[in-house]
C-alpha positions in Angstrom: -47.8 -47.9 98.8 -44.6 -46.7 99.1 -42.3 -45.3 96.3 -40.2 -47.7 94.8 -37.8 -45.9 93.9 -34.1 -47.0 94.2 -31.7 -44.0 94.9 -28.1 -43.9 94.4 -25.0 -41.1 95.7 -21.8 -41.3 93.4 -18.7 -39.6 95.0 -16.2 -39.0 92.1 -17.1 -37.2 88.5 -14.4 -38.3 86.3 -14.7 -41.3 84.1 -15.5 -44.1 86.5 -18.2 -41.4 88.1 -20.1 -40.0 85.5 -20.3 -43.4 83.4 -21.6 -44.7 86.1 -24.3 -42.3 86.4 -25.2 -42.6 82.6 -25.6 -46.0 83.0 -27.8 -46.0 85.8 -30.2 -43.5 84.8 -29.9 -45.3 81.5 -31.2 -48.5 82.8 -33.7 -46.7 85.2 -34.8 -43.6 83.9 -36.9 -43.3 87.8 -34.2 -43.5 89.9 -32.9 -40.8 91.6 -29.1 -40.5 91.1 -26.5 -37.7 92.1 -23.3 -37.0 91.4 -20.9 -35.3 93.7 -17.6 -33.6 92.8 -15.5 -30.8 94.5 -15.6 -28.9 91.3 -17.6 -27.6 88.2 -17.5 -30.8 85.3 -15.3 -31.9 84.0 -13.3 -31.7 87.4 -9.4 -31.3 86.9 -8.0 -33.4 89.6 -9.6 -36.4 87.8 -7.4 -39.0 86.1 -9.6 -38.5 83.0 -9.0 -34.8 83.3 -6.5 -34.5 80.2 -5.8 -33.4 76.6 -6.2 -37.3 75.5 -6.3 -40.9 76.5 -4.7 -43.8 74.5 -8.1 -46.4 73.9 -7.0 -49.9 72.8 -7.0 -53.2 73.4 -3.4 -54.7 72.5 -3.2 -55.6 75.8 -1.4 -59.3 77.3 -4.3 -60.2 80.0 -7.3 -61.5 77.9 -9.7 -60.7 80.1 -8.7 -56.7 80.1 -8.8 -57.8 75.8 -11.8 -58.8 76.1 -13.0 -55.6 78.1 -11.1 -53.3 76.5 -12.8 -54.2 72.7 -16.4 -54.1 74.0 -15.7 -50.3 75.1 -13.9 -49.5 72.0 -17.1 -50.3 69.9 -19.2 -47.3 72.2 -15.9 -45.5 71.2 -16.4 -45.9 67.7 -20.6 -45.6 67.4 -21.7 -44.1 70.6 -23.4 -41.2 69.6 -21.9 -40.5 73.2 -18.7 -40.8 72.6 -17.7 -40.9 68.9 -17.4 -37.7 67.7 -13.9 -37.7 70.3 -12.4 -40.7 68.7 -10.1 -41.0 67.1 -8.4 -44.5 65.6 -4.9 -43.1 64.3 -3.2 -46.9 65.2 -0.7 -48.1 67.5 2.5 -48.8 67.2 4.3 -51.2 70.2 7.8 -51.7 70.5 9.7 -53.4 72.8 11.0 -57.1 73.5 9.2 -58.9 75.6 7.1 -60.9 73.1 4.4 -58.9 74.1 3.2 -57.8 70.4 2.6 -62.1 69.7 0.8 -62.2 73.3 -1.5 -59.6 71.9 -2.5 -61.4 68.5 -2.8 -64.9 70.6 -5.3 -63.5 72.8 -7.1 -61.9 69.4 -7.1 -65.2 67.9 -8.2 -66.6 71.1 -10.8 -64.4 71.3 -12.0 -65.3 68.0 -12.4 -61.7 66.8 -11.4 -60.1 63.3 -8.5 -58.4 63.7 -5.9 -56.3 61.1 -3.3 -56.4 64.3 0.5 -57.2 62.8 3.6 -57.6 63.1 6.3 -55.4 60.8 10.1 -55.9 60.9 12.1 -52.9 62.3 13.1 -51.3 59.4 9.7 -51.1 57.9 8.1 -49.9 60.6 11.1 -46.7 60.5 10.2 -46.8 57.3 6.7 -45.7 57.8 4.2 -42.7 59.1 7.1 -40.1 57.0 10.4 -42.0 58.7 9.0 -40.1 62.0 10.9 -43.3 64.3 13.6 -43.8 61.6 16.4 -42.4 64.2 14.3 -44.5 67.0 17.1 -47.0 69.3 15.2 -50.1 68.4 18.9 -51.7 68.5 17.2 -55.2 70.4 13.9 -54.9 68.9 13.3 -57.9 66.6 9.5 -57.3 65.3 7.6 -54.4 65.8 3.4 -54.6 67.0 1.1 -52.4 65.0 -2.7 -52.1 65.1 -4.2 -49.8 63.0 -7.4 -50.4 65.0 -6.5 -48.8 68.2 -6.1 -44.8 68.8 -7.2 -42.3 70.6 -9.8 -40.1 72.5 -10.3 -36.3 73.6 -10.3 -37.0 77.2 -12.0 -34.4 79.2 -13.6 -33.2 76.4 -15.8 -37.0 76.3 -16.3 -36.9 80.1 -17.5 -33.3 80.2 -20.4 -34.3 77.4 -21.1 -38.2 79.2 -21.7 -35.7 82.1 -24.0 -33.5 79.9 -26.1 -36.3 78.7 -26.3 -37.8 82.4 -27.6 -34.5 83.2 -29.9 -34.3 80.5 -31.6 -37.8 81.4 -31.9 -36.7 85.0 -28.7 -37.1 86.9 -28.6 -34.4 89.3 -24.8 -32.9 89.3 -23.9 -31.2 92.5 -20.9 -29.6 93.3 -19.2 -30.0 96.8 -17.6 -31.5 98.7 -17.3 -34.6 100.1 -15.6 -34.8 104.5 -17.0 -38.0 105.9 -18.9 -41.4 104.5 -22.1 -42.2 107.2 -22.4 -45.5 108.3 -25.6 -46.5 110.5 -24.6 -49.2 114.0 -24.7 -52.1 111.1 -21.6 -50.7 109.3 -24.0 -49.8 106.1 -23.2 -46.9 104.8 -25.9 -44.2 104.4 -24.5 -41.5 102.7 -22.3 -38.4 103.1 -21.4 -35.1 105.1 -19.8 -32.5 103.1 -18.0 -29.2 103.2 -21.6 -26.9 102.8 -22.6 -28.5 105.7 -25.4 -30.5 104.1 -25.4 -34.0 103.8 -26.9 -36.4 101.0 -28.7 -39.9 101.5 -29.4 -43.0 99.5 -29.9 -46.6 99.0 -26.8 -47.3 97.7 -23.0 -45.4 98.1 -20.8 -45.5 95.6 -17.1 -44.0 95.9 -15.4 -43.1 92.3 -12.7 -41.5 94.4 -9.3 -42.9 93.0 -6.7 -41.3 94.4 -9.0 -40.0 97.2 -10.0 -43.6 98.2 -7.5 -44.2 101.5 -7.9 -40.9 102.6 -12.0 -40.5 102.9 -12.1 -44.2 104.3 -9.3 -43.1 106.9 -11.4 -40.3 107.8 -14.6 -41.8 107.4 -13.9 -45.0 109.1 -11.0 -45.2 111.2 -12.0 -47.9 113.5 -13.2 -50.2 110.5 -10.2 -52.2 110.1 -11.9 -53.7 106.8 -12.8 -51.0 104.9 -9.3 -49.5 104.7 -7.4 -49.4 101.9 -4.3 -51.1 103.0 -2.4 -51.4 99.7 -5.7 -53.1 98.0 -5.9 -49.7 95.4 -2.3 -47.6 95.0 -2.3 -44.3 93.4 0.2 -44.0 90.5 1.4 -41.2 89.0 3.3 -40.4 85.2 5.2 -37.4 84.1 4.1 -36.0 81.1 5.2 -32.8 78.6 3.3 -31.8 75.6 4.6 -29.2 72.5 3.0 -27.1 70.4 3.8 -28.2 67.3 4.8 -25.7 64.0 2.3 -26.1 61.3 5.4 -26.9 58.9 5.9 -30.0 62.4 2.0 -30.7 62.2 2.4 -31.5 58.7 5.2 -34.5 59.5 3.0 -35.6 62.5 -0.2 -35.3 61.3 -0.7 -39.0 60.5 1.4 -40.6 62.9 -0.2 -43.9 65.3 -0.3 -43.3 68.8 3.7 -44.8 70.0 4.3 -47.2 72.5 7.9 -48.0 73.7 8.5 -51.4 76.2 12.4 -50.9 76.3 14.5 -50.8 79.6 15.9 -47.5 78.1 12.8 -45.8 76.9 9.5 -46.7 78.8 7.1 -44.0 77.2 4.0 -43.4 75.3 3.0 -40.5 72.6 -0.4 -39.9 71.6 -1.5 -36.9 69.6 -4.0 -33.8 69.1 -4.1 -32.8 65.2 -6.7 -30.0 66.4 -4.5 -27.6 68.9 -1.4 -28.9 67.6 0.1 -30.3 70.7 2.1 -33.5 70.5 2.0 -34.7 73.9 4.9 -37.2 75.6 4.3 -39.5 78.8 7.2 -41.1 80.9 5.8 -44.1 82.0 7.5 -45.3 84.8 5.2 -44.9 87.6 5.3 -42.7 90.3 3.6 -43.5 93.9 3.4 -41.9 97.4 4.1 -44.7 100.1 3.7 -42.3 102.8 1.6 -43.1 105.2 -1.7 -41.4 106.1 -2.4 -40.1 109.2 -6.0 -38.8 110.7 
């Protein structure tokens, strides 16, 4: 009898590619799972390569909130993830009613929650009074959820990759240059910059901002495959400040802070261990130039 082993080829070892590889090998330890990326892990070009990322289920979209609640349980209790998760809480300051919508989502999902709405003055007096000078002129109430937080992003992705490799995933440092299709349009594998090709039953792209270019280079005649606006790569501007020991005393217990006012769109998680304080300007920047091969 022939082998029934399923083979998977995953292009891109950021958070999506790495977690996909881990779940596939855990679901079927006999499977062949190969994970490709252009650098040693964690890839510094991946969106997940960062000092921190916010982890929350505080969204207006109830479907997304439900998914995030499931993910949070893994961050809190998963053996690979829990060491990198910091549940500092999250404050959201805005004047659109989003906080009330989030709380309603939690009620509709029938879950226990600790989120509440605070009067602006009460919020300004909390956390060492660090927000006392904030411009909250039009804010009537402030959303506060002590069950949200942030993760050490690059470290968590790196550990997940190590676990996946220990369980049988093969990590290959190589640049994928082209997807290979058969006459029926099925993707069979990839060509790489090393000259070696990789083949698999299932080819999974976790290539984020590189997806549009890779598809255009691989199958320019396949109009149905092209991104054509279905995915849009975006970037934000961030700033990181190294705090003094005295400043760290003030910022140590500060929660993740998201401000959605028209005059200030930004967020601020922090990293206690290395005394780094990070701020993000949340207006997305996009490159809308049309790629020509």
